[in-house]
Structure formats: structure tokens, C-alpha cells
C-alpha positions as CSV (number, residue, x, y, z in Angstrom):
1,M,-122.1,136.6,18.4
2,P,-125.5,138.3,18.1
3,L,-127.8,137.9,21.1
4,H,-131.6,137.7,20.5
5,I,-133.4,138.8,23.7
6,V,-137.1,138.7,24.7
7,V,-138.1,141.1,27.4
8,C,-141.5,140.7,29.2
9,L,-143.1,144.0,30.1
10,K,-146.0,144.8,32.4
11,Q,-148.1,147.9,32.5
12,I,-149.2,148.9,36.0
13,P,-151.5,151.5,37.5
14,N,-149.5,154.6,38.6
15,P,-148.8,153.8,42.3
16,D,-148.9,157.6,43.1
17,L,-152.6,157.7,42.4
18,Q,-155.5,156.6,44.7
19,F,-157.3,153.4,43.8
20,Q,-161.0,152.7,44.1
21,I,-162.5,149.3,44.5
22,A,-165.0,148.2,41.8
23,P,-168.6,147.7,42.9
24,D,-168.4,143.9,42.7
25,G,-165.4,144.1,45.2
26,K,-163.3,141.8,43.0
27,D,-161.1,144.3,41.2
28,I,-160.1,148.0,41.1
29,K,-161.9,150.6,39.0
30,R,-159.6,150.6,36.0
31,D,-161.4,153.1,33.7
32,A,-160.0,156.3,35.4
33,L,-156.5,155.0,36.1
34,N,-153.3,156.3,34.7
35,Y,-150.9,153.5,33.7
36,K,-147.1,153.2,33.3
37,L,-144.4,150.7,32.6
38,N,-143.4,148.7,35.7
39,G,-140.1,150.2,36.8
40,A,-138.4,146.8,37.2
41,D,-139.4,145.8,33.7
42,E,-138.0,149.1,32.4
43,Y,-134.6,148.1,33.9
44,A,-134.8,144.8,32.1
45,L,-135.6,146.5,28.8
46,E,-132.6,148.9,29.4
47,E,-130.3,145.9,30.1
48,A,-131.6,144.1,27.0
49,V,-130.8,147.1,24.8
50,R,-127.4,147.5,26.4
51,L,-126.6,143.8,25.7
52,K,-127.8,144.3,22.1
53,E,-125.6,147.3,21.6
54,K,-122.6,145.4,23.0
55,S,-123.0,142.1,21.0
56,G,-125.5,142.8,18.3
57,G,-128.8,140.9,17.8
58,R,-132.3,142.1,18.5
59,V,-134.7,142.8,21.3
60,V,-138.3,141.8,21.3
61,A,-140.6,143.4,23.9
62,L,-143.6,141.2,24.9
63,T,-146.6,142.0,26.9
64,A,-150.1,140.7,27.5
65,G,-152.9,143.1,28.0
66,P,-155.6,145.5,26.6
67,K,-155.2,148.0,23.8
68,R,-153.9,150.6,26.3
69,T,-150.6,148.7,26.5
70,E,-149.8,149.7,23.0
71,Q,-148.5,153.0,24.2
72,M,-146.0,151.2,26.5
73,L,-144.9,149.1,23.5
74,R,-144.3,152.2,21.4
75,E,-142.1,153.5,24.2
76,A,-140.2,150.2,24.2
77,L,-139.5,150.7,20.5
78,A,-138.3,154.3,21.2
79,K,-136.0,153.0,23.9
80,G,-134.3,150.5,21.5
81,A,-136.5,147.4,21.1
82,D,-136.6,146.1,17.5
83,E,-140.0,144.5,17.7
84,V,-143.0,144.4,20.0
85,I,-145.7,141.8,20.5
86,R,-148.9,142.3,22.4
87,I,-151.1,139.3,23.4
88,A,-154.5,141.0,23.4
89,F,-157.0,140.5,26.2
90,D,-159.3,143.1,27.6
91,E,-160.7,141.7,30.9
92,A,-157.6,141.9,33.2
93,A,-159.5,140.5,36.2
94,A,-160.2,137.3,34.3
95,Y,-156.5,136.5,33.9
96,D,-154.5,135.2,36.9
97,V,-150.8,135.1,37.1
98,G,-150.7,131.4,35.9
99,K,-152.8,132.1,32.8
100,V,-150.7,135.2,31.8
101,S,-147.5,133.2,32.4
102,R,-148.7,130.4,30.1
103,L,-149.8,132.9,27.4
104,L,-146.4,134.6,27.6
105,A,-144.5,131.3,27.5
106,A,-146.5,130.2,24.4
107,A,-145.7,133.5,22.7
108,I,-142.0,133.3,23.6
109,R,-141.8,129.8,22.0
110,T,-142.7,131.4,18.7
111,V,-139.9,134.0,18.8
112,P,-136.2,133.0,18.1
113,H,-134.3,134.0,21.2
114,D,-131.2,133.2,23.3
115,L,-132.3,134.9,26.5
116,V,-135.5,136.0,28.3
117,L,-135.4,139.0,30.7
118,T,-138.0,140.2,33.2
119,G,-137.9,142.7,35.9
120,S,-136.9,142.0,39.5
121,R,-140.5,142.0,40.7
122,S,-141.8,139.7,38.0
123,S,-144.4,137.2,39.0
124,L,-143.6,135.0,36.1
125,P,-141.1,132.4,37.5
126,R,-143.0,129.7,35.6
127,L,-141.4,130.9,32.4
128,S,-138.1,129.3,33.3
129,V,-139.9,126.0,33.8
130,S,-141.6,126.4,30.4
131,H,-138.2,126.8,28.7
132,P,-135.8,124.2,30.1
133,G,-132.3,124.7,28.8
134,R,-133.0,128.4,27.8
135,P,-131.3,131.3,29.7
136,F,-133.9,133.2,31.8
137,R,-133.2,136.1,34.1
138,S,-136.0,137.3,36.4
139,R,-134.0,139.4,38.8
140,T,-132.8,142.1,36.4
141,R,-131.7,145.1,38.4
142,S,-131.3,148.8,37.6
143,P,-128.1,149.9,35.8
144,S,-127.0,151.7,38.9
145,E,-127.3,148.4,40.9
146,S,-125.5,146.4,38.2
147,S,-122.1,147.6,39.5
148,R,-122.8,146.4,43.0
149,R,-122.2,142.8,44.2
150,P,-125.2,140.6,43.3
151,R,-127.5,139.5,46.1
152,R,-128.2,135.9,46.4
153,R,-131.7,134.7,46.9
154,A,-133.0,131.2,47.4
155,M,-136.2,130.5,45.4
156,R,-138.8,128.3,46.9
157,R,-141.0,126.1,44.9
């Protein structure tokens, strides 16, 4: 049976580079940063593509962010995603985790899907609440970790 999967992706500043605080002290200087796909979300994308290859279906990569995230989405297509969606916004400091979570949940409701995947470090646990009765996995691990025994974690509300 085909499996339709939505994968939430986040672009992050390259952690190997130095950060500078913006003059207002409320954010980092973003104009000179080099960005990359969050590694944990990359594992989720790989898992989604693997599941698609095994059972058929399609993978939709979803992100919220400025125009620079389009490069990350092109990479998702190259890695096997069938479709990409970007929720456009330019002022990252104006969007907290709750607001981004609600934007992503609203977008997910418009995409036919059987499963939503995010990386293990996702800060979007509210998505599972937004979709009662829908499978949601927020602890997707790397392919090398998949063969190990799963760790159990208690989630607090």
C-alpha cells in the first residue's frame, strides 16, 4: 500500500562558524551566515525516501522560512522528495516555535498524507496534537542508529 509522507525540514546556521549578536541584542546577525539542513531532519528525509522506495507513495518536504531555504528544498528533491513546500516568511526573529508549529500544522492539513516525520531534535511536538489520529514521528534517527534497539523517552507536557 502506498505511503504518503510529509517531512518537516529546518535550515540552521552552520554550527562550525562563529555567531555574532545583532546590535539590538535580540537575535544573531544572519546576513553573513552560511546555512545548512539540520542533520536530524536530513535523517528524517532519508527515512521517508527509504519508506517510499519500499512501499511506494510520495514524499513531500515542508519548511517555513525565507527565500534562502529554497536551496535546501532543491536538495530535498535531489535526495528523493517528490514535492516541496515553503511557507514564506523573511523575519525569522518574529516567529517563535509555537507560531512556526501552527504554520506547519496548517500546511500539513492541506497535503494528503499518512505519516509526518521530523528529526530527533525537532521542536515541533505540537504537530502531533494538531493531528489527532495521524501517525507522527518526531524522533527519527540516522540510518546507522535504526538497527540499534530504540531508546525509550518519556515526554512531558
